[in-house]
N, C-alpha and C positions, 0 to 999 in steps of 0.2 A: 850129195844134195845137186841139182841142177846149179848152174856158174847161174852169175845173179844177173839180172833186163838189166842192157843200158840206160833203161827209160827210170829209175826209180830212185837216184842220192838228186841230195834236197838242189834246187837249183844253185841257191847260192855256192857249194861245194862243187859242183858240174862249174860251173863260170871260174872257181878256183884251181878245176882243174883246170882247165883251159889257156889261162895265165901264169900261171907255175909256173914253172919250171925243170924241169926233174933236176936242173943240173946244185939245186938252191938242195937237199937235204929235206933243209928247217924247216922252209916252208912248204914241203911235201908231206912233215909226219906233221907238223903243225894240222892241215888242210884235214887232214884224212883223222886225227885225234879229235878238231871239234866236229865236224861229221855225226861217227863214231854217238862221241858225247851229247851227240843235240838230237842222237837218231834212242838214247837213251833214257834221257831226259823229257822226251817228249812224248815217251811211252812210247813208241814205233818197235820198239824190241822185248819179246816177249818173252819171261822166265826159262830160259834154261836153255834161249836161244841158240845154237854151234852158229859161232862167225869161221866159217872154215877161211886158214890163211889164199891158198891159188887163190879160189873163191871175189877173194877181197883186194888180191894184189886184180886182177885182174880188173877188178871194180874199178874202181879208183886209178889205175893204172901207173900204176908205181913196184918199187919192185921188193921184193920178200925181205929183204933187209930192213928195208922201211917199216912197210910194214908192224916188223917183230915189234922193233922200238919202239910200236905207240902203243899196240899190246901189254908188250912187259910195262906202261906206267899208266894203262889202262887197271891191269889188271893189280900192279901198285894199287892202287890209288880208290881197291876196292869198289870197282865198278863192270869192270870184268873180274872170272874165275877161269883159269890157266891152268888146264892138268896135263902131266907130262906124258907124249904119245900119242894126245888124244888131241888141245888145242884150246881156243879161244872158248866159253858160252857167259852165254846171262845170266847171274848168279837170279837165284830160284830154290829164294831161302825161307824156309818151312813157319809155322804160326811162329812157333814157341821163339823158334832164329826174331822174326821180326817184337816180339813180346817185350822177346830180354835187351833188343839194344831200346826199346820204347824203356823199355823198367828204367837202365842205364839214366836216360835226360833226362825218366822225372825225381833221381832220384841226385844227380849234378844241380839241374836245370832248379831244383830247390832251395840247393846253397848259393845258387847264385842271385837268385832276388831275394832272400832271406838277406844276403852283402847289401846288396841295394836299398830294399824296401827306405823310406824314409830319407834318404842319402844323394839320387841326384841332384844334379849342380841343375844351371841354368843351362850352360854349353849343352850338359848333358841330358837335357831333357829337349833342344832343338834336335838334337842331332837325332836321338828317337826318335821325333816328329815326323821329323821330316824324311828320314827312311820308314816309314809309312805310308806319311803322299807318296813318295816312287812306288812300293802296292800298287798300291792303288790306281797309278798311272799304268804300269805296265797290264795292271790286272783288265782295267777296260778297254789297252790299245791290242788285248789276245796276244801280248808277248807268253806265253806261257814258257816256254823257256826260262825266262827272264822273272817275272813272280816267282815259279820252280826257289830259282835262286838268291832272290830277293828275302823269299817267306825264312828262306835259310840262314841267311845272312842277316834277320833280324836277332834267333840267337846267340848265334854269336858276337852281335853287338853287345851283345846284354852282357855275354861277359867278358869283354874288353873293359865296357867302363867297370864293370866289379873289380877291377886287377886283376884279372886269374891269368895270368900273363904263363902260365904253367900250365891250368885251365885252356886254353884257346886250339891248341893241339886235337883234345882229348871230343873234346867240343865241336868242333872243327869233323873230326873222322864218324860222331854221332850225326851231327847231324847232314852230312854227309850222306848215311848209309839211307835212315828214313825216308830223305828229297828220293834216294833212289828210288824207293821201295814204294814215295806215294805215285812217280810216273810209270814201276813200270807193273803195276797195280792199282789205280787210278787214276790211268791217262783222263780219262773225260774230266774232271778237274783237278787238271792239276796244281792250280795253287788255293791248295783247299789245304793250307794253314793262314787261316785268315784276319788279313788289316786290318778287322773289326775287331778280332780279338787279341789284336796287338792290342791294338787303341788300349781296352780296357784296362791290360798289364800293368801299363805305365799309367795310368791314371789313380791302378790304385797304388803303384811301389811310392809314385808324386803325393799319394797323400801321404804314406804310408803305415796305410793301413795290414800289416800281415798279412793276415789269415783270407784276407776277399784276394789280397795277390798271388800269395801261392794258389786257392780256388781256382783264380780262373788261367792259371799257369798250370796248373793240374789237366782241368776238365778239357784245356786245351786239349796237352800232347794227348791225354786220352782218350776224345775224340772221331782225333788223327789216329793213333792205336787202331780202332776200332773198325773204322773204314776201310783202311788198308786190310785189317785180314779179313772181314765181311769179302773183298773182291778177291784176299791169297783163295779160298774155301772157293768160289768161283771159279777160275781161269783152268784152262790151257794152257801145254806147252806148246814148245814149237813155236815157229816162224816165219813167211814166208824170206829171201829178203832184197826181191826184185820190188817183194811189193814197197820193203823197206826205204831202199836206198833211191829207189825210183831214176834208180839209172839209165 
């Protein structure tokens, strides 16, 4: 694979590269982590794309040791797939892999909706509505990465309000996976987890109408799932790192 061109990293990463001293390994690693994560969540990397270690180290102007730490972190978070003696790859989940994760979300979040229905306090409602307002604000500003993050965090917030501390880690992982699937396969609709749909869920929970709340959540997740699966069937593997990182 040809090494990445210097025109592909984002302006932000490029500026950071110029100002972050190599003597501070944590700032270098943070810069690389943020740049690769942004490329993933903005849909600029295609499923199955290989991130060649030497090319990335040259592109970011860092040591391969620093890069390996970042790739290991991204692999642990499920954002990259690390293969021994082969390197790092963008996940390329099958249709069944995607459906399995959404199926798990359907089951877990139905329980969360049931626990919350008719029990929202005034403080809970303020937090949820303020969160949805932030989602709408990010969407209007065209901040795709922030929109995706906030959309996923709505579901994590519901888990927190339900008192599901034991579930927070599980739900966080499931949401992170589906955020990545949306970004990989549906990048043009970065925040497809609709704020309007979230508002409908809040209103149903507030009204104490369990059937409506469950139907709203199930429909919401099912539509996201089908949209991603539709794009999976059309997707083609492979990506040129030159076009992704704009270095």
